[in-house]
C-alpha positions as CSV (number, residue, x, y, z in Angstrom):
1,M,-43.8,14.0,-203.2
2,I,-40.3,15.2,-203.2
3,N,-38.4,14.5,-206.4
4,Y,-35.0,15.7,-205.6
5,W,-33.1,16.3,-202.1
6,V,-30.8,19.3,-201.8
7,V,-28.2,20.0,-198.6
8,E,-29.8,22.8,-196.4
9,Q,-27.0,22.2,-193.6
10,K,-23.6,22.7,-194.7
11,K,-20.5,21.7,-192.6
12,D,-18.9,25.3,-193.1
13,N,-21.5,27.1,-191.0
14,N,-20.5,25.9,-187.5
15,V,-23.4,23.3,-187.2
16,N,-22.7,20.0,-185.7
17,T,-23.4,17.5,-188.3
18,D,-24.9,14.8,-186.0
19,I,-28.5,16.3,-185.8
20,T,-30.9,14.2,-183.7
21,A,-34.2,16.4,-183.8
22,L,-35.6,19.1,-186.3
23,V,-38.6,21.3,-185.6
24,T,-39.9,24.6,-187.1
25,Y,-42.3,27.3,-186.7
26,G,-42.7,30.6,-188.3
27,N,-39.3,31.8,-189.6
28,Y,-37.6,29.7,-186.8
29,L,-35.6,26.3,-187.9
30,I,-34.6,24.5,-184.6
31,A,-32.0,21.7,-184.6
32,G,-31.2,19.4,-181.5
33,T,-27.7,17.9,-181.8
34,A,-25.8,15.3,-180.2
35,G,-23.4,17.2,-177.8
36,N,-24.0,20.9,-178.9
37,G,-27.5,21.5,-177.7
38,V,-30.0,23.4,-179.4
39,L,-29.2,25.5,-182.7
40,I,-31.5,27.9,-184.0
41,S,-31.8,29.5,-187.6
42,L,-33.8,32.3,-188.8
43,D,-32.5,32.2,-192.4
44,N,-33.2,28.7,-193.7
45,G,-29.9,27.1,-192.2
46,N,-27.6,29.7,-193.8
47,S,-26.4,30.6,-190.2
48,W,-27.1,29.3,-186.8
49,S,-27.1,30.4,-183.2
50,Q,-26.5,28.1,-180.0
51,K,-29.3,28.5,-177.6
52,N,-28.3,26.3,-174.4
53,T,-28.7,29.3,-171.6
54,N,-29.5,26.7,-168.4
55,L,-29.9,23.8,-170.9
56,K,-28.1,21.4,-168.4
57,N,-27.4,18.5,-170.9
58,L,-26.6,19.2,-174.6
59,N,-27.4,15.8,-175.7
60,I,-30.8,16.5,-177.4
61,K,-33.0,13.5,-178.1
62,A,-36.3,15.1,-179.2
63,L,-37.7,18.6,-179.9
64,I,-41.3,19.8,-180.2
65,V,-43.2,23.0,-180.3
66,D,-46.5,24.0,-178.7
67,I,-48.0,26.2,-181.1
68,T,-51.2,26.6,-179.4
69,Q,-49.4,29.1,-177.2
70,P,-50.6,32.6,-177.7
71,I,-47.9,35.2,-179.2
72,I,-44.8,32.7,-178.6
73,P,-44.8,29.1,-178.8
74,T,-43.2,27.2,-176.2
75,I,-40.2,24.8,-177.3
76,F,-39.9,21.3,-175.5
77,A,-36.3,19.5,-175.5
78,G,-36.0,16.0,-174.5
79,T,-32.6,15.4,-173.4
80,A,-30.3,12.6,-172.0
81,D,-31.0,14.1,-168.4
82,G,-34.7,15.1,-168.5
83,I,-37.1,17.7,-170.3
84,F,-36.7,21.4,-170.7
85,Y,-38.6,24.1,-172.1
86,S,-38.4,27.7,-173.4
87,K,-40.9,30.2,-173.8
88,N,-38.7,32.9,-175.3
89,H,-37.4,31.2,-178.5
90,G,-34.7,29.3,-176.8
91,E,-33.0,32.0,-175.0
92,N,-33.4,30.5,-171.9
93,W,-34.3,26.9,-170.8
94,I,-36.2,25.7,-167.7
95,S,-36.3,22.0,-166.5
96,M,-39.5,20.2,-165.9
97,N,-38.4,16.6,-164.5
98,R,-40.7,16.4,-161.4
99,G,-42.1,12.8,-161.3
100,L,-39.8,11.5,-164.2
101,T,-38.0,8.4,-162.7
102,N,-36.1,8.0,-166.2
103,R,-34.7,11.4,-167.6
104,Y,-33.4,9.8,-170.6
105,I,-35.8,11.2,-173.0
106,T,-36.3,9.5,-176.4
107,N,-39.1,11.2,-177.9
108,L,-41.9,13.9,-177.3
109,I,-45.3,14.3,-178.5
110,I,-48.2,16.8,-177.7
111,N,-51.9,15.8,-177.8
112,E,-53.4,19.3,-178.6
113,N,-56.9,18.2,-177.7
114,T,-56.2,17.0,-174.1
115,R,-53.3,19.5,-173.7
116,Q,-51.0,16.4,-172.6
117,L,-47.1,16.2,-173.1
118,F,-46.0,12.5,-173.6
119,A,-42.3,11.5,-173.2
120,G,-40.9,8.4,-174.3
121,T,-37.7,7.2,-172.3
122,A,-35.0,4.8,-172.9
123,S,-36.1,2.1,-170.6
124,D,-39.3,3.0,-168.4
125,G,-41.8,3.5,-170.8
126,I,-43.8,6.7,-171.6
127,F,-44.8,9.5,-169.2
128,A,-47.7,11.8,-169.5
129,G,-48.1,15.5,-167.9
130,K,-50.9,17.9,-168.4
131,M,-49.6,21.2,-169.9
132,S,-50.9,24.6,-168.6
133,L,-50.3,28.2,-169.9
134,N,-47.8,28.6,-166.9
135,Y,-45.7,25.6,-167.0
136,G,-43.7,26.5,-163.8
137,N,-40.5,25.8,-162.8
138,Q,-40.4,21.9,-162.1
């Protein structure tokens, strides 16, 4: 149980205060924002770096990390214009939207047993896709 909350993200460290998603793995704290894309901190939120290369929409709605990947986990970002993934800690993003009839993603979840990525959308329900070790450019 948490007895007391403390402010981790401060307004003076260039972080958009409209945080829409948070995930973590290892030393990485990853924040999705409403308009500033993906921000990554390696020091518990004291400093942040924008990681938006090839991320075509900076309105992040959901983040999830596939920690079953060997060596470097894959990060997935659900945006107001589809799903993107990064296999290099957010340095570069690749779209994976083939088959999505609605690209306004509201939520992402991974079933580690079946290796499926599920995406909730704003008005077209849930989409599912089978993941592989090589996601490919989609």
